N, C-alpha and C positions, 0 to 999 in steps of 0.2 A: 424810798423804802416804805414810807407810810402807805402808799397806794397798794403795794403788794400785800401788805398786812390786812388791807380792807377786803381782799378777795378771800371768800370762805375757803377753808382747807379742802373740802371736797371738790369745789370748782377748780382750785389750783391743781389738784390731783388730776382732774379731767383734762385740763389743758396740757399737763405734762405727758399724759398717756397719748393724747392726740398728736402731740409733737413727735413722739417716738414712732408712732404708726405712720405719720405723714412722711417722715424722712425715709422710712423703709419702703413705702409705697412709691414715692418718687424715684427712688433708686431702682426698684423693680421695673417701673415703666420705662425708665431710661435703658435698662439692660435689655428690654424687649424691643427697643427702638421706637417706642411710642412717644409722640411729641407732646406729652403732658408738661405744661409750663409751671403750674403752681396749684396748691390746694389751700383753701381758706376755710377755717371752721366758723360756723355761726351757731351760737347758743343763745337760749332765752335769757332775759334779764332776771327771771325768777330763779333764785338761788337753789331751789329744791327740784327744779326741772332740768334733767340732764339730757334732753333732746339734743341731737347734733345734726345740723344740716351741713354737710361737707360740700363745698363748691370746688369742683375740679375744673381748671381752666386750661384751654388750648389757646394758641396764638390766634388762629383763624377759625372761621366756621367750617371751612373745607376740612381742616384737620379734625375738628370735632365730629363732623358728619362721617368721615372715613372711619374714625375710631368706633363710633356707635354702629356703623353698618357691618363691621366684621365681628361684632359681638364682644369686642374688647372692653366696652364700658361696663357691662355686667360682670365680667371677670375681674376687672380692676376694683369695682365696688366690693366684691367678695374678698379680694386680696386685702383691701384696706380694713375690712371688718376682722379678717383673720389676724392682721397685724395688731389691731386694737386688742383683741382677745389675748394674743401672745404677750402683749405689754402689760396685761393685767386689768384691762377695762372690764368692769363688772357686767355680767350677763344681762341684768335688767337695764343697764344703760345701752348695751348693744342693740336691744330691740328698738331703740329710739333713734338709730342712725339712718339718715337718708343721704344718699350721694346724688348730686346733680352735676351735670356737665354743661359747660358753656365755653365761650371764648372771649378773649379780650376785645376782639373785633366787635362783638355784639354790645359790650359795655360802652365802647367808644362811639359806635355808630348810633345805637338806639337809646342810650341813657346818658348822653353828653359826657361820657367818661366817668360818671359818678356811680360808685358801688352802693352808695346810699339809695339812689333811685333804682338801681338794678335789683337790690334785695327786697324792695318794697313790694 
């Protein structure tokens, strides 16, 4: 419990809103038959910086390439931002959202399965 209390209220709020939008976006991708596996938020350590890099993962590179080739990646990034806004994500924070698409295959193959190395 002490650890949760050490998270500033605004950062906690950010994480809660991200979770709501993530669940909705994954549900939307699934209903469209898109093979999106997971979404992982990355935020700065600086408590007053509300930038969000959302990493969207597919199982394979072939899945990711097919998804990007048909324009679905741009549509899904916009969908995620709409879901953030709908959840109450502040407009000035929305300007700081970046969506990136990758695959678990790349993390395993090129980064020894390490998300630490992948995100560097």
